C-alpha positions as CSV (number, residue, x, y, z in Angstrom):
1,M,21.2,25.6,-53.1
2,Q,20.7,23.5,-50.0
3,V,22.7,21.2,-47.7
4,F,20.3,18.7,-46.1
5,L,21.5,17.7,-42.7
6,P,18.5,16.1,-41.0
7,F,20.5,14.8,-38.0
8,P,23.4,16.2,-36.1
9,D,25.5,13.3,-37.3
10,Y,27.0,13.2,-40.8
11,K,27.0,9.5,-41.3
12,K,23.4,9.1,-40.2
13,S,22.3,12.1,-42.3
14,A,24.0,10.7,-45.4
15,S,22.4,7.3,-44.8
16,V,18.8,8.6,-45.1
17,I,19.2,10.9,-48.1
18,D,17.3,9.4,-51.1
19,D,19.1,8.3,-54.2
20,K,17.9,11.2,-56.3
21,R,19.4,13.8,-53.9
22,L,22.5,12.0,-52.8
23,W,24.8,12.8,-55.7
24,K,23.2,16.3,-56.0
25,Q,24.2,17.0,-52.4
26,I,27.8,16.0,-53.2
27,L,27.8,18.5,-56.1
28,E,26.2,21.2,-54.0
29,I,28.8,20.9,-51.3
30,D,31.6,20.8,-53.9
31,G,30.2,24.1,-55.2
32,I,30.0,25.7,-51.8
33,I,33.5,24.6,-50.9
34,R,34.8,26.2,-54.1
35,I,33.0,29.4,-53.3
36,I,34.5,29.5,-49.8
37,A,37.9,28.7,-51.2
38,G,37.6,31.6,-53.6
39,E,37.7,29.3,-56.7
40,R,34.2,30.4,-57.7
41,Q,32.9,34.0,-57.6
42,G,29.1,33.6,-57.8
43,Y,26.8,32.9,-54.8
44,K,29.1,34.4,-52.2
45,N,26.1,36.0,-50.6
46,H,23.8,33.1,-50.8
47,P,22.3,32.2,-47.3
48,V,23.6,28.6,-47.4
49,V,27.1,29.7,-48.4
50,K,27.1,32.3,-45.6
51,M,25.8,29.7,-43.1
52,W,28.7,27.3,-43.9
53,W,31.4,30.0,-44.5
54,D,33.3,29.4,-41.3
55,H,32.7,25.6,-41.4
56,A,34.4,24.3,-44.6
57,S,36.2,21.5,-42.7
58,E,32.9,20.3,-41.3
59,L,31.3,20.5,-44.7
60,K,34.1,18.4,-46.2
61,C,33.5,15.8,-43.5
62,Y,29.8,15.6,-44.5
63,R,30.8,15.4,-48.1
64,H,33.1,12.5,-47.3
65,E,30.2,10.6,-45.6
66,L,27.9,11.4,-48.6
67,V,30.5,10.0,-51.0
68,N,30.9,6.9,-48.8
69,E,27.2,6.4,-48.8
70,W,26.9,6.8,-52.5
71,L,29.6,4.2,-53.0
72,R,28.1,1.9,-50.5
73,R,24.7,1.9,-52.2
74,R,26.3,0.9,-55.5
75,L,28.4,-1.8,-53.8
76,W,31.6,-0.2,-55.1
77,E,34.8,-0.3,-53.1
78,A,35.5,3.1,-51.6
79,P,38.7,4.6,-52.9
80,Q,41.5,5.6,-50.5
81,I,40.5,9.0,-49.3
82,D,42.5,11.1,-46.9
83,K,40.3,11.0,-43.8
84,Q,39.3,14.4,-42.6
85,A,39.9,15.1,-38.9
86,D,36.9,14.0,-37.0
87,V,35.1,17.2,-36.3
88,G,31.7,17.8,-34.9
89,V,28.8,19.6,-36.5
90,P,28.6,23.4,-36.5
91,A,26.8,25.0,-33.6
92,F,23.9,26.1,-35.8
93,V,23.0,22.4,-36.3
94,D,20.5,22.0,-33.5
95,E,17.2,20.2,-33.1
96,K,15.3,23.0,-34.8
97,F,17.6,23.1,-37.7
98,C,17.4,19.3,-38.2
99,Q,13.6,19.4,-38.0
100,E,13.6,22.0,-40.7
101,M,15.8,19.8,-42.9
102,K,13.5,16.8,-42.2
103,D,10.4,18.9,-43.2
104,K,12.1,20.0,-46.4
105,L,13.1,16.4,-47.3
106,L,9.6,15.2,-46.5
107,N,8.2,17.8,-49.0
108,K,10.7,16.6,-51.6
109,N,10.0,12.8,-51.3
110,F,7.3,11.9,-48.8
111,N,7.3,8.2,-49.7
112,H,11.0,7.8,-48.9
113,Y,11.4,10.1,-45.9
114,S,8.2,9.2,-44.1
115,K,9.8,5.8,-43.6
116,V,13.0,7.1,-42.0
117,F,11.8,10.1,-39.9
């Protein structure tokens, strides 16, 4: 379970996630949001869930940008989605955190990510 946020900007982060991981990120975030909302019981103690526990609205904003990017890449018109309030990234998303995300993504798909980082 992982939420890749290589930049402290949701739209920019979504724009660099490779196609293979893009939809998986949306599904991961959906699962985390369900856990936080109490709709799913497993993984409540997972480090990623704990990290985002008090930041569900921020996570929903990132999900919104991931969905928009997914739709943009397939040239589909984005459906009308209630826009989340424009919120910043959580305080734990700093330079070190983003560099760790970049390193993990480079390990996943070096050919793709070496061109964007």
